VEXDREN-2710 file (C-alpha; in Angstrom, 1 decimal):
% VEXDREN-2710
k/r/px/py/pz
1/MET/-0.1/-0.1/0.1
2/TYR/2.5/2.5/1.0
3/ASP/4.2/1.6/-2.5
4/ASN/1.1/2.8/-4.5
5/VAL/0.5/6.1/-2.7
6/CYS/4.3/6.8/-3.6
7/LYS/3.8/6.0/-7.2
8/PHE/0.6/8.0/-6.9
9/LEU/2.3/10.9/-5.6
10/ALA/5.4/10.6/-8.0
11/GLU/3.0/10.3/-11.2
12/ARG/0.6/13.1/-9.9
13/PHE/3.5/15.6/-8.9
14/SER/6.0/14.7/-11.2
15/SER/7.4/18.0/-11.6
16/ASP/7.9/18.0/-7.8
17/PHE/10.0/15.4/-8.0
18/ALA/11.9/16.4/-10.9
19/ASN/12.9/19.6/-9.2
20/TRP/13.6/17.2/-5.9
21/LEU/15.5/14.4/-7.6
22/LEU/17.3/16.0/-10.8
23/ASN/17.2/19.6/-9.9
24/LYS/15.4/20.6/-13.3
25/PRO/12.2/21.8/-13.4
26/ILE/11.2/19.7/-16.4
27/GLU/7.7/18.0/-17.1
28/LEU/7.7/14.3/-16.7
29/THR/5.0/11.9/-18.0
30/GLU/4.7/8.3/-16.9
31/LEU/6.6/5.5/-18.8
32/LYS/4.7/2.4/-18.8
33/PRO/6.8/-0.9/-17.9
34/THR/5.3/-2.5/-21.0
35/GLU/7.2/-0.2/-23.2
36/LEU/9.9/-1.9/-21.9
37/SER/9.1/-5.4/-22.1
38/LEU/9.2/-5.7/-18.2
39/ASN/8.0/-8.5/-16.7
40/PRO/6.1/-7.7/-13.3
41/ILE/9.1/-7.8/-10.8
42/ARG/7.9/-6.2/-7.7
43/ALA/5.9/-3.8/-10.5
44/ASP/4.1/-2.6/-7.1
45/SER/7.2/-0.7/-5.8
46/LEU/8.5/0.9/-8.8
47/ILE/7.6/4.1/-11.6
48/PHE/9.2/5.2/-14.5
49/LEU/9.0/9.0/-15.4
50/GLN/10.1/10.5/-18.9
51/SER/10.9/13.6/-20.9
52/GLU/12.1/13.6/-24.3
53/GLU/16.0/13.7/-22.9
54/ILE/15.8/11.6/-19.5
55/VAL/14.0/8.7/-18.0
56/LEU/13.8/8.8/-14.2
57/HIS/13.5/5.4/-12.2
58/ILE/12.2/5.6/-8.9
59/GLU/11.9/2.3/-6.5
60/PHE/10.2/3.1/-3.1
61/GLN/11.3/0.3/-0.2
62/THR/9.8/0.2/3.1
63/SER/12.3/-2.3/4.2
64/PRO/16.1/-3.9/2.8
65/ASP/15.7/-6.1/-0.6
66/GLU/19.4/-7.8/-1.7
67/ASP/17.6/-8.0/-5.4
68/ILE/17.7/-4.1/-5.4
69/PRO/21.0/-3.7/-7.3
70/PHE/20.5/-6.5/-9.9
71/ARG/16.8/-5.1/-10.3
72/MET/18.3/-1.6/-11.1
73/THR/21.0/-2.7/-13.5
74/ASP/18.4/-4.9/-15.3
75/TYR/16.0/-1.9/-15.8
76/ARG/18.9/0.2/-16.9
77/LEU/19.4/-2.1/-19.8
78/ARG/16.2/-2.3/-20.5
79/VAL/15.5/1.2/-20.7
80/TYR/18.9/1.5/-23.0
81/ARG/17.7/-0.9/-25.3
82/ARG/14.6/1.0/-25.8
83/TYR/15.8/4.6/-25.4
84/PRO/19.5/4.3/-26.2
85/ASN/20.1/8.2/-26.7
86/LYS/18.2/9.2/-23.1
87/GLU/19.9/9.8/-20.3
88/MET/18.4/7.9/-16.9
89/TYR/18.4/8.6/-13.5
90/GLN/17.8/5.7/-11.0
91/VAL/16.9/6.0/-7.2
92/VAL/16.1/3.9/-4.5
93/ILE/14.3/5.9/-1.6
94/TYR/14.0/4.2/1.5
95/LEU/10.8/4.8/3.5
96/LYS/11.5/3.4/6.9
97/PRO/14.8/3.4/9.0
98/SER/16.9/0.4/9.0
99/ASN/20.3/-0.7/10.3
100/SER/20.8/-3.2/7.4
101/GLU/23.9/-2.7/5.2
102/LEU/21.6/-3.1/2.5
103/VAL/20.1/0.3/2.3
104/TYR/23.6/1.6/1.5
105/GLN/24.3/-1.0/-1.5
106/ASN/24.1/1.2/-4.6
107/THR/26.3/-0.7/-6.9
108/PHE/26.2/-4.4/-8.6
109/GLU/29.0/-6.0/-10.3
110/LEU/29.8/-8.8/-11.9
111/THR/33.1/-9.5/-13.9
112/ASN/33.5/-6.8/-16.1
113/LEU/30.1/-5.1/-15.5
114/ARG/29.6/-2.4/-12.8
115/HIS/26.6/-0.6/-12.5
116/GLN/25.8/2.0/-10.1
117/PHE/22.5/4.0/-8.6
118/GLN/21.4/6.8/-6.1
119/ILE/19.8/5.8/-2.7
120/ILE/17.9/7.9/-0.5
121/ARG/17.3/7.1/3.2
122/LEU/14.5/9.6/3.9
123/TRP/15.2/9.4/7.7
124/GLU/18.5/11.2/7.0
125/GLU/17.0/13.7/4.7
126/PRO/16.6/17.6/6.1
127/THR/13.1/18.1/6.7
128/THR/12.8/21.6/4.7
129/ILE/13.2/19.6/1.6
130/PHE/9.9/18.3/1.9
131/MET/8.0/21.3/3.5
132/GLU/8.6/23.5/0.8
133/THR/7.1/21.8/-2.1
134/PRO/3.5/20.6/-1.8
135/GLY/4.1/17.2/-4.0
136/LEU/6.9/16.3/-1.1
137/LEU/4.9/17.0/1.7
138/PRO/3.4/13.3/2.6
139/PHE/7.3/12.6/3.2
140/ALA/8.2/15.3/5.6
141/VAL/7.0/13.1/8.9
142/LEU/9.6/10.5/7.4
143/SER/12.6/12.9/7.2
144/ARG/15.4/13.8/9.7
145/THR/12.7/15.7/12.4
146/ASP/13.2/15.6/15.8
147/ASN/9.3/15.8/16.5
148/PRO/7.3/13.9/13.6
149/THR/4.1/15.3/15.7
150/GLU/5.0/18.8/15.1
151/THR/6.3/18.3/11.7
152/LEU/2.4/16.6/11.2
153/THR/0.8/19.6/12.4
154/GLN/3.0/22.2/10.3
155/ILE/2.0/19.7/7.4
156/ALA/-1.5/20.2/8.3
157/SER/-1.6/23.9/8.2
158/ILE/-0.1/24.3/4.9
159/ILE/-2.5/21.5/3.6
160/ASP/-5.5/24.0/4.9
161/ASP/-3.8/26.7/2.6
162/ILE/-3.9/24.7/-0.5
163/PRO/-6.5/26.4/-2.8
164/ASN/-7.3/23.6/-5.1
165/ARG/-9.6/20.8/-3.4
166/GLN/-8.3/18.4/-5.5
167/ARG/-4.7/18.7/-4.7
168/GLN/-5.5/19.5/-0.9
169/GLY/-6.9/15.9/-0.9
170/ASP/-4.4/14.1/-2.8
171/ILE/-1.9/15.2/-0.6
172/SER/-3.8/14.8/2.7
173/ALA/-4.7/11.1/2.1
174/SER/-1.0/10.5/1.0
175/THR/0.1/12.2/4.0
176/ALA/-2.2/10.1/6.5
177/ILE/-1.0/7.2/4.8
178/LEU/2.6/7.5/4.7
179/SER/2.7/8.9/8.4
180/GLY/1.6/5.7/9.5
181/LEU/5.3/4.5/9.3
182/LYS/6.4/6.6/11.8
183/LEU/3.3/7.8/14.1
184/ASP/0.4/5.9/15.9
185/GLN/-3.2/6.3/14.4
186/GLU/-4.4/8.2/17.2
187/SER/-2.0/11.2/16.6
188/ILE/-2.7/11.2/13.2
189/GLN/-6.7/11.3/13.3
190/ARG/-6.0/14.0/15.9
191/ILE/-3.8/16.2/13.5
192/LEU/-5.8/15.3/10.4
193/ARG/-9.3/16.2/10.8
194/SER/-11.0/16.1/7.5
195/ASP/-13.0/13.1/6.4
196/ILE/-10.5/12.0/3.6
197/MET/-7.8/12.1/6.4
198/ARG/-10.2/10.2/8.8
199/GLU/-10.4/7.4/6.2
200/SER/-6.6/7.6/5.3
201/VAL/-6.2/6.4/9.1
202/ILE/-9.0/3.7/9.1
203/TYR/-7.1/2.5/5.5
204/GLN/-4.1/1.7/7.5
205/GLU/-5.9/0.2/10.6
206/ILE/-7.9/-2.1/8.2
207/PHE/-5.1/-2.8/5.9
208/HIS/-3.0/-4.1/8.7
209/GLU/-5.7/-6.1/10.2
210/GLY/-6.5/-7.5/6.9
211/GLU/-2.5/-8.4/6.5
212/ILE/-2.3/-10.3/10.1
213/GLN/-5.5/-12.4/9.3
214/GLY/-3.9/-13.4/6.1
215/GLU/-1.0/-14.3/7.6
216/LYS/-2.5/-16.2/10.4
217/LYS/-4.9/-18.2/8.1
218/GLY/-1.9/-18.5/5.4
219/GLU/-4.0/-16.8/2.7
220/LYS/-4.8/-13.4/1.4
221/LYS/-8.7/-13.4/2.2
222/GLY/-8.2/-10.9/4.9
223/GLU/-6.2/-8.5/2.8
224/GLN/-8.2/-8.7/-0.1
225/LYS/-11.3/-8.2/1.9
226/ALA/-9.3/-5.2/4.0
227/ILE/-8.8/-3.6/0.5
228/ARG/-12.2/-3.7/-0.8
229/LYS/-13.5/-2.3/2.5
230/ILE/-11.3/0.9/1.9
231/ALA/-12.3/1.2/-1.7
232/LEU/-16.1/1.4/-0.5
233/ASN/-15.0/4.1/2.4
234/MET/-13.3/6.1/-0.6
235/LEU/-16.1/5.7/-3.0
236/GLN/-18.6/6.8/-0.1
237/ASN/-16.3/9.9/0.3
238/ASN/-16.5/10.6/-3.8
239/MET/-13.0/10.2/-4.4
240/ASN/-12.0/9.7/-8.2
241/LEU/-12.2/6.2/-9.5
242/GLU/-8.6/6.5/-11.0
243/ASP/-7.3/7.9/-7.8
244/ILE/-8.6/4.9/-5.9
245/VAL/-7.1/2.5/-8.7
246/LYS/-3.7/4.1/-7.8
247/LEU/-4.3/4.1/-4.2
248/THR/-5.6/0.3/-3.6
249/GLY/-4.4/-1.5/-6.8
250/LEU/-7.6/-2.8/-7.7
251/THR/-8.9/-2.7/-11.2
252/LEU/-10.8/-0.2/-12.5
253/GLU/-13.7/-2.8/-12.9
254/GLN/-13.5/-3.9/-9.8
255/ILE/-14.0/-0.6/-8.4
256/GLN/-16.8/0.0/-10.5
257/GLN/-18.2/-3.6/-9.2
258/ILE/-18.4/-2.1/-5.9
259/SER/-19.6/1.3/-6.8
260/LEU/-22.4/-0.5/-8.1
261/SER/-22.9/-2.4/-5.2
262/LEU/-22.9/0.4/-2.9
263/ASN/-25.6/2.1/-5.3
264/ASN/-28.0/-1.0/-5.2
265/GLN/-27.6/-0.9/-1.1
266/GLU/-28.4/2.7/-1.2
267/GLN/-31.7/2.2/-3.4
268/SER/-32.6/-0.9/-1.2
269/LYS/-33.0/1.4/2.0
END
């Protein structure tokens, strides 16, 4: 779920990510993995953005993964095969603190082959970087802050001043979800008071419960039930269908089926 939210932000606020990661105020569009003949290898955690001159490859991780160096190398070669004249910038963004040496590993080496990529450990990044750009606000609580609760309070104030309601909702919901990696649900709910924020907090609670149930039963039924309930909550709050697809990982058809069931329930009352 955290991966989906990060991908959603990178796509929705691509210019903010370009300023942060490339130091260039350029517009980026999404590059579909299918254009690179990519198999669905951890497709939930990565996103490709492109301009006419550069491809930006971002991989979001909540925990260390020893396969990261090989995957980054594999993706680099695939992009080169498809776009040999484009530059490519690759970065792995770790969301949650870890003492593992893997979060420092930024090189893949074989005989006569060496590939290097960038790594960002959010907990080491200055908070000011994220507070100054709307699309990066949801990451501020995960940065190098001495007081995450106070940081979230400041974020809430900034969000309140955003004039565009759609953008305000996108940033608020994403902030609520990502803040769950560092703060308890009660604190998040107290600081972020809007309907979208409350649903986002419930989202984390339900998803976590469903995940535990799935592990205990050795199946994914609990998780799928939780995700469908989350999608239902989002529909009840009139969120855009495409946004629900991005945030939950469900297909548009599945969301439409849930919406139809909701409408039938309301008509039968």
